C-alpha beads as a LAMMPS data file, in Angstrom:
LAMMPS data file: protein, C-alpha beads

277 atoms
276 bonds

1 atom types
1 bond types

-500.0 500.0 xlo xhi
-500.0 500.0 ylo yhi
-500.0 500.0 zlo zhi

Masses

1 110.0

Atoms # bond

1 1 1 342.980 -298.495 458.013
2 1 1 341.463 -301.219 460.378
3 1 1 337.699 -301.311 461.093
4 1 1 338.266 -300.582 464.867
5 1 1 340.165 -297.253 463.863
6 1 1 337.799 -296.192 461.287
7 1 1 334.731 -296.288 463.602
8 1 1 336.413 -294.120 466.232
9 1 1 335.117 -290.489 466.706
10 1 1 337.182 -287.262 466.373
11 1 1 337.947 -285.738 469.542
12 1 1 335.927 -282.639 468.994
13 1 1 332.857 -285.110 468.501
14 1 1 333.267 -286.951 471.547
15 1 1 330.876 -284.455 473.648
16 1 1 328.176 -285.268 471.367
17 1 1 327.920 -288.776 472.142
18 1 1 325.311 -288.793 474.931
19 1 1 322.858 -286.879 472.890
20 1 1 323.630 -289.194 470.001
21 1 1 323.100 -292.072 472.004
22 1 1 319.735 -290.946 473.281
23 1 1 318.774 -290.469 469.707
24 1 1 319.880 -293.721 468.560
25 1 1 317.830 -295.543 471.443
26 1 1 314.796 -293.828 470.049
27 1 1 315.367 -294.998 466.574
28 1 1 315.858 -298.361 467.806
29 1 1 312.533 -298.345 469.657
30 1 1 310.695 -296.642 466.651
31 1 1 308.762 -299.442 464.661
32 1 1 307.991 -298.842 461.101
33 1 1 304.212 -298.764 460.670
34 1 1 302.587 -300.601 457.770
35 1 1 301.369 -298.154 455.235
36 1 1 298.246 -300.165 454.364
37 1 1 296.151 -302.982 455.333
38 1 1 295.395 -305.982 453.097
39 1 1 291.866 -306.283 452.160
40 1 1 291.636 -309.491 454.539
41 1 1 293.172 -307.343 457.506
42 1 1 290.573 -304.669 456.852
43 1 1 287.738 -307.325 456.635
44 1 1 288.527 -308.922 460.075
45 1 1 288.450 -305.556 461.755
46 1 1 285.279 -304.791 460.391
47 1 1 283.893 -307.785 462.095
48 1 1 285.212 -306.927 465.471
49 1 1 283.885 -305.030 468.563
50 1 1 286.544 -302.243 468.578
51 1 1 287.394 -300.321 471.879
52 1 1 290.119 -298.223 473.354
53 1 1 291.830 -297.541 476.511
54 1 1 294.727 -295.218 477.564
55 1 1 297.995 -295.767 479.436
56 1 1 299.154 -292.465 481.040
57 1 1 302.041 -292.144 481.423
58 1 1 302.846 -294.546 478.868
59 1 1 305.836 -296.875 479.012
60 1 1 307.684 -295.351 475.870
61 1 1 305.482 -292.399 475.110
62 1 1 303.841 -289.631 477.115
63 1 1 300.365 -291.287 476.540
64 1 1 299.667 -294.713 474.846
65 1 1 296.152 -295.024 473.528
66 1 1 295.507 -298.497 472.862
67 1 1 293.005 -300.063 470.152
68 1 1 291.616 -303.322 471.151
69 1 1 289.412 -305.799 468.995
70 1 1 287.087 -308.432 470.184
71 1 1 285.536 -311.318 468.119
72 1 1 282.650 -313.428 469.514
73 1 1 281.462 -314.195 472.959
74 1 1 282.558 -317.771 473.530
75 1 1 283.592 -318.748 477.120
76 1 1 287.088 -319.668 476.445
77 1 1 288.955 -316.537 475.314
78 1 1 292.236 -316.312 473.509
79 1 1 294.601 -313.325 473.579
80 1 1 296.581 -312.374 470.312
81 1 1 299.796 -310.569 470.532
82 1 1 301.354 -309.272 467.363
83 1 1 305.174 -308.751 466.764
84 1 1 307.287 -305.872 465.943
85 1 1 306.118 -303.774 463.092
86 1 1 303.011 -305.889 463.126
87 1 1 299.214 -305.312 463.921
88 1 1 296.372 -307.230 465.433
89 1 1 294.525 -307.739 462.021
90 1 1 297.628 -309.808 460.684
91 1 1 296.021 -312.747 462.574
92 1 1 293.014 -312.811 460.250
93 1 1 293.554 -316.298 459.248
94 1 1 293.808 -317.670 463.015
95 1 1 291.076 -315.528 464.164
96 1 1 288.562 -317.186 461.829
97 1 1 289.581 -320.686 462.658
98 1 1 289.304 -319.681 466.529
99 1 1 285.887 -318.417 466.012
100 1 1 284.786 -321.567 464.066
101 1 1 285.852 -323.524 467.186
102 1 1 283.686 -321.339 469.628
103 1 1 286.617 -319.431 471.008
104 1 1 286.272 -315.567 471.828
105 1 1 289.192 -313.703 470.686
106 1 1 290.844 -310.495 471.698
107 1 1 293.644 -308.693 470.124
108 1 1 295.273 -305.299 470.325
109 1 1 297.511 -303.056 468.617
110 1 1 300.685 -302.468 470.702
111 1 1 301.805 -298.703 471.411
112 1 1 303.141 -297.247 468.191
113 1 1 301.515 -299.936 465.972
114 1 1 298.357 -300.193 464.093
115 1 1 295.566 -298.027 465.162
116 1 1 297.271 -297.249 468.790
117 1 1 299.001 -294.132 469.155
118 1 1 302.688 -293.572 470.136
119 1 1 305.976 -293.448 468.348
120 1 1 307.987 -295.810 470.453
121 1 1 307.740 -299.345 471.640
122 1 1 309.408 -301.912 473.555
123 1 1 308.760 -305.458 475.081
124 1 1 307.734 -303.937 478.484
125 1 1 305.408 -301.509 476.594
126 1 1 303.823 -304.698 474.818
127 1 1 303.632 -306.413 478.186
128 1 1 301.850 -303.566 479.934
129 1 1 299.254 -303.222 477.305
130 1 1 298.702 -307.123 477.498
131 1 1 298.303 -307.035 481.189
132 1 1 295.802 -304.127 481.050
133 1 1 293.818 -305.925 478.069
134 1 1 293.711 -308.971 480.423
135 1 1 292.258 -306.835 483.199
136 1 1 289.500 -305.474 480.981
137 1 1 288.562 -308.441 478.774
138 1 1 290.013 -311.516 480.404
139 1 1 290.351 -314.024 481.747
140 1 1 292.166 -315.675 478.970
141 1 1 292.409 -319.454 478.398
142 1 1 295.394 -319.102 475.995
143 1 1 297.629 -316.491 474.249
144 1 1 299.170 -316.868 470.790
145 1 1 302.189 -314.447 470.269
146 1 1 304.511 -313.533 467.626
147 1 1 307.939 -312.244 467.322
148 1 1 308.382 -309.437 469.946
149 1 1 305.071 -309.893 471.041
150 1 1 306.076 -313.290 472.480
151 1 1 308.906 -311.373 474.580
152 1 1 306.254 -308.972 475.760
153 1 1 303.870 -311.881 476.480
154 1 1 306.622 -313.402 478.748
155 1 1 307.026 -310.151 480.372
156 1 1 303.314 -310.036 480.921
157 1 1 303.201 -313.508 482.406
158 1 1 305.738 -312.558 484.918
159 1 1 303.621 -309.622 485.624
160 1 1 300.355 -311.058 486.392
161 1 1 299.014 -312.204 483.123
162 1 1 297.242 -315.705 483.634
163 1 1 296.753 -318.197 480.906
164 1 1 296.549 -322.019 480.747
165 1 1 298.157 -322.469 477.197
166 1 1 300.660 -320.517 475.187
167 1 1 301.604 -320.570 471.483
168 1 1 304.733 -318.556 470.204
169 1 1 305.333 -317.926 466.647
170 1 1 308.794 -317.139 465.661
171 1 1 309.578 -315.656 469.105
172 1 1 312.269 -313.168 470.062
173 1 1 314.097 -314.810 473.046
174 1 1 316.739 -312.039 473.648
175 1 1 316.728 -308.262 472.734
176 1 1 320.372 -307.557 473.112
177 1 1 321.290 -309.359 469.862
178 1 1 318.663 -307.243 467.943
179 1 1 320.328 -304.108 469.482
180 1 1 323.788 -305.418 468.098
181 1 1 322.234 -305.943 464.642
182 1 1 320.856 -302.409 464.818
183 1 1 324.295 -301.171 465.614
184 1 1 326.049 -303.072 462.742
185 1 1 323.577 -302.202 460.127
186 1 1 323.898 -298.408 461.064
187 1 1 327.617 -298.801 461.349
188 1 1 327.554 -296.752 464.538
189 1 1 331.069 -295.447 465.780
190 1 1 332.568 -297.674 468.583
191 1 1 331.994 -294.748 471.253
192 1 1 328.474 -294.313 470.196
193 1 1 327.787 -298.113 470.102
194 1 1 329.085 -298.478 473.624
195 1 1 326.949 -295.295 474.827
196 1 1 324.006 -296.897 473.277
197 1 1 324.713 -300.349 475.048
198 1 1 324.983 -298.600 478.481
199 1 1 322.019 -296.467 477.996
200 1 1 319.857 -299.605 476.969
201 1 1 321.106 -301.627 479.892
202 1 1 320.431 -299.039 482.321
203 1 1 316.850 -298.798 481.106
204 1 1 315.910 -302.447 480.750
205 1 1 317.157 -304.992 483.267
206 1 1 318.364 -308.480 482.133
207 1 1 315.263 -309.852 483.946
208 1 1 312.887 -308.554 481.395
209 1 1 314.884 -308.817 478.091
210 1 1 315.661 -312.440 478.492
211 1 1 312.643 -314.715 477.729
212 1 1 314.601 -318.003 478.664
213 1 1 315.269 -316.484 482.018
214 1 1 311.669 -315.691 482.445
215 1 1 310.473 -318.861 481.079
216 1 1 312.042 -320.844 483.836
217 1 1 309.111 -319.756 486.038
218 1 1 306.417 -320.867 483.408
219 1 1 306.637 -324.554 484.023
220 1 1 303.079 -324.937 484.679
221 1 1 302.029 -323.376 481.453
222 1 1 302.198 -325.706 478.506
223 1 1 303.788 -324.028 475.387
224 1 1 303.899 -324.822 471.838
225 1 1 306.460 -322.890 469.685
226 1 1 306.561 -322.650 465.925
227 1 1 309.717 -321.450 464.230
228 1 1 311.044 -321.677 460.699
229 1 1 314.807 -322.851 461.001
230 1 1 315.627 -320.625 458.082
231 1 1 313.896 -317.472 459.504
232 1 1 315.901 -314.533 458.331
233 1 1 314.401 -311.919 460.622
234 1 1 314.464 -313.794 463.737
235 1 1 317.005 -316.729 463.940
236 1 1 315.948 -320.075 465.017
237 1 1 317.990 -320.285 467.941
238 1 1 315.778 -317.664 469.730
239 1 1 313.075 -320.327 469.731
240 1 1 315.490 -323.029 470.588
241 1 1 316.502 -321.132 473.638
242 1 1 313.147 -320.428 474.927
243 1 1 312.208 -324.138 474.413
244 1 1 315.268 -325.308 476.394
245 1 1 314.300 -323.092 479.334
246 1 1 310.474 -323.453 479.423
247 1 1 309.554 -326.765 480.824
248 1 1 306.590 -328.302 479.272
249 1 1 307.228 -326.408 476.037
250 1 1 307.604 -328.122 472.455
251 1 1 309.369 -326.468 469.762
252 1 1 308.146 -327.325 466.289
253 1 1 310.399 -326.685 463.255
254 1 1 307.982 -324.845 460.564
255 1 1 310.304 -325.052 457.463
256 1 1 309.413 -322.693 454.725
257 1 1 307.037 -320.366 456.466
258 1 1 309.414 -317.461 456.929
259 1 1 308.807 -314.922 459.489
260 1 1 305.559 -313.500 458.507
261 1 1 303.741 -316.060 456.546
262 1 1 303.950 -318.221 459.767
263 1 1 300.999 -316.268 460.869
264 1 1 298.685 -317.495 458.206
265 1 1 300.327 -320.842 457.483
266 1 1 297.735 -323.553 457.530
267 1 1 299.832 -326.142 459.096
268 1 1 300.892 -323.943 461.860
269 1 1 297.229 -322.830 462.540
270 1 1 296.082 -326.469 462.589
271 1 1 298.813 -327.288 465.167
272 1 1 297.818 -324.260 467.132
273 1 1 294.279 -325.233 466.980
274 1 1 294.946 -328.769 468.244
275 1 1 296.925 -327.475 470.892
276 1 1 294.384 -325.053 472.108
277 1 1 291.492 -327.545 471.911

Bonds

1 1 1 2
2 1 2 3
3 1 3 4
4 1 4 5
5 1 5 6
6 1 6 7
7 1 7 8
8 1 8 9
9 1 9 10
10 1 10 11
11 1 11 12
12 1 12 13
13 1 13 14
14 1 14 15
15 1 15 16
16 1 16 17
17 1 17 18
18 1 18 19
19 1 19 20
20 1 20 21
21 1 21 22
22 1 22 23
23 1 23 24
24 1 24 25
25 1 25 26
26 1 26 27
27 1 27 28
28 1 28 29
29 1 29 30
30 1 30 31
31 1 31 32
32 1 32 33
33 1 33 34
34 1 34 35
35 1 35 36
36 1 36 37
37 1 37 38
38 1 38 39
39 1 39 40
40 1 40 41
41 1 41 42
42 1 42 43
43 1 43 44
44 1 44 45
45 1 45 46
46 1 46 47
47 1 47 48
48 1 48 49
49 1 49 50
50 1 50 51
51 1 51 52
52 1 52 53
53 1 53 54
54 1 54 55
55 1 55 56
56 1 56 57
57 1 57 58
58 1 58 59
59 1 59 60
60 1 60 61
61 1 61 62
62 1 62 63
63 1 63 64
64 1 64 65
65 1 65 66
66 1 66 67
67 1 67 68
68 1 68 69
69 1 69 70
70 1 70 71
71 1 71 72
72 1 72 73
73 1 73 74
74 1 74 75
75 1 75 76
76 1 76 77
77 1 77 78
78 1 78 79
79 1 79 80
80 1 80 81
81 1 81 82
82 1 82 83
83 1 83 84
84 1 84 85
85 1 85 86
86 1 86 87
87 1 87 88
88 1 88 89
89 1 89 90
90 1 90 91
91 1 91 92
92 1 92 93
93 1 93 94
94 1 94 95
95 1 95 96
96 1 96 97
97 1 97 98
98 1 98 99
99 1 99 100
100 1 100 101
101 1 101 102
102 1 102 103
103 1 103 104
104 1 104 105
105 1 105 106
106 1 106 107
107 1 107 108
108 1 108 109
109 1 109 110
110 1 110 111
111 1 111 112
112 1 112 113
113 1 113 114
114 1 114 115
115 1 115 116
116 1 116 117
117 1 117 118
118 1 118 119
119 1 119 120
120 1 120 121
121 1 121 122
122 1 122 123
123 1 123 124
124 1 124 125
125 1 125 126
126 1 126 127
127 1 127 128
128 1 128 129
129 1 129 130
130 1 130 131
131 1 131 132
132 1 132 133
133 1 133 134
134 1 134 135
135 1 135 136
136 1 136 137
137 1 137 138
138 1 138 139
139 1 139 140
140 1 140 141
141 1 141 142
142 1 142 143
143 1 143 144
144 1 144 145
145 1 145 146
146 1 146 147
147 1 147 148
148 1 148 149
149 1 149 150
150 1 150 151
151 1 151 152
152 1 152 153
153 1 153 154
154 1 154 155
155 1 155 156
156 1 156 157
157 1 157 158
158 1 158 159
159 1 159 160
160 1 160 161
161 1 161 162
162 1 162 163
163 1 163 164
164 1 164 165
165 1 165 166
166 1 166 167
167 1 167 168
168 1 168 169
169 1 169 170
170 1 170 171
171 1 171 172
172 1 172 173
173 1 173 174
174 1 174 175
175 1 175 176
176 1 176 177
177 1 177 178
178 1 178 179
179 1 179 180
180 1 180 181
181 1 181 182
182 1 182 183
183 1 183 184
184 1 184 185
185 1 185 186
186 1 186 187
187 1 187 188
188 1 188 189
189 1 189 190
190 1 190 191
191 1 191 192
192 1 192 193
193 1 193 194
194 1 194 195
195 1 195 196
196 1 196 197
197 1 197 198
198 1 198 199
199 1 199 200
200 1 200 201
201 1 201 202
202 1 202 203
203 1 203 204
204 1 204 205
205 1 205 206
206 1 206 207
207 1 207 208
208 1 208 209
209 1 209 210
210 1 210 211
211 1 211 212
212 1 212 213
213 1 213 214
214 1 214 215
215 1 215 216
216 1 216 217
217 1 217 218
218 1 218 219
219 1 219 220
220 1 220 221
221 1 221 222
222 1 222 223
223 1 223 224
224 1 224 225
225 1 225 226
226 1 226 227
227 1 227 228
228 1 228 229
229 1 229 230
230 1 230 231
231 1 231 232
232 1 232 233
233 1 233 234
234 1 234 235
235 1 235 236
236 1 236 237
237 1 237 238
238 1 238 239
239 1 239 240
240 1 240 241
241 1 241 242
242 1 242 243
243 1 243 244
244 1 244 245
245 1 245 246
246 1 246 247
247 1 247 248
248 1 248 249
249 1 249 250
250 1 250 251
251 1 251 252
252 1 252 253
253 1 253 254
254 1 254 255
255 1 255 256
256 1 256 257
257 1 257 258
258 1 258 259
259 1 259 260
260 1 260 261
261 1 261 262
262 1 262 263
263 1 263 264
264 1 264 265
265 1 265 266
266 1 266 267
267 1 267 268
268 1 268 269
269 1 269 270
270 1 270 271
271 1 271 272
272 1 272 273
273 1 273 274
274 1 274 275
275 1 275 276
276 1 276 277
């Protein structure tokens, strides 16, 4: 039996497709929370001035209670935006270096991440939280963003976030390929996959799920992009696509750092510090 035929639904199951597609989209938007903090993550949060704000109604949840952390009182402020299934505390190595150089650092846990509330998240949800953090704790001299946080940052920049410099770590350029990976891994039947794609497209316009498209308007903001050519979670071509469309950006292949270790790799941190200096 061909793969195409094997992935069809019986006729009596067709009426279930809309409900199943809605449930599949919720699963796609549900990040896996970290089960524990590293000691270094707990230590960096203990040093922070913590606060919270509420977004209601939320972007992906009825209400999104956002945890915000601030370190230092330097005049130049840096915003940190973690990635999918990440959290602010993962920037512990960079936070220390930024503080040593006199920067004030602000980070937040996106909806459904870290110590923030919510079950679902998305690039627009990251962006809305980032814009609100900027309103409450900005202005920011620069932003450092990882993975989906980079996509959220691009959306935020298009919606009013102001920075003079941007650093993207293993950035996500497009969301649709991630959706296709989700469909493939879960072996969704063709009718359900098609319904999921339709539901996703209806909810998120192309203009907010394509970082390269958004980046065409960021030519006045210098950007530095670090990406491991062998990143198994966010392929290198995502970083390449952004660099090709963001005038004034530089793509630096960061070989061997992977998708998560890039956050604490000393060479990446040194390059980030030099760029922000």
